[in-house]
C-alpha positions in Angstrom: -28.2 49.4 -89.0 -25.6 47.7 -86.7 -23.1 45.1 -87.3 -23.6 42.2 -84.9 -20.9 40.0 -83.4 -21.2 37.5 -86.3 -20.7 40.3 -88.9 -24.5 40.0 -89.6 -26.8 43.1 -90.6 -30.5 43.3 -91.0 -31.9 44.5 -94.1 -34.8 46.7 -93.1 -38.2 45.5 -94.0 -39.1 48.2 -96.6 -36.0 47.7 -98.4 -36.5 43.9 -98.5 -40.1 44.6 -100.0 -39.2 47.2 -102.3 -36.4 44.7 -103.7 -38.5 41.7 -103.4 -36.0 40.1 -101.0 -37.0 36.9 -99.0 -35.8 34.6 -96.6 -33.6 32.4 -98.1 -32.4 34.6 -101.1 -28.9 34.6 -102.0 -27.0 37.9 -102.2 -23.4 38.8 -102.5 -21.7 41.8 -100.6 -19.2 43.5 -103.1 -16.6 46.2 -102.5 -17.2 49.1 -105.0 -14.3 51.4 -104.6 -14.6 52.7 -100.8 -18.0 51.1 -100.4 -19.9 48.0 -100.1 -23.1 46.8 -102.1 -25.6 44.0 -101.3 -26.6 42.6 -104.6 -28.7 39.5 -105.3 -26.5 36.5 -106.5 -26.6 36.0 -110.2 -28.3 32.8 -111.1 -29.9 32.5 -107.8 -33.2 30.8 -108.0 -35.8 32.6 -106.2 -38.1 31.0 -103.3 -40.8 29.9 -105.2 -38.5 28.3 -108.0 -36.4 26.6 -104.9 -39.8 25.1 -103.3 -41.0 23.8 -106.5 -37.5 22.2 -107.6 -37.6 20.5 -104.1 -41.0 19.2 -104.6 -40.9 18.0 -108.1 -41.0 14.3 -108.7 -41.8 13.5 -104.9 -45.5 12.6 -105.6 -46.5 9.0 -104.4 -49.9 8.8 -105.8 -51.1 6.1 -108.7 -53.9 8.4 -109.5 -54.2 10.3 -112.8 -54.3 13.9 -113.4 -58.0 13.6 -114.2 -58.7 11.6 -111.0 -57.0 14.1 -109.0 -58.9 17.1 -110.4 -62.0 15.2 -109.9 -61.2 14.6 -106.3 -60.0 18.2 -105.8 -63.0 19.8 -107.5 -65.4 17.4 -105.8 -67.2 16.1 -108.8 
């Protein structure tokens, strides 16, 4: 890996998959002795939780759950 002019590095795709790191995940760089470690931020919400949290309470329909299920299922 090479550090770019902004101080950024790219984590290889294989390691992102192995550690389930996705775009938007929060990580920290910590110093351990004479090395640096990249660790997931404690309490950081995963991508799915962030997305559902963002969407929660935004529905604008007056339809009931039963009416929506009927619509989706085509019954």
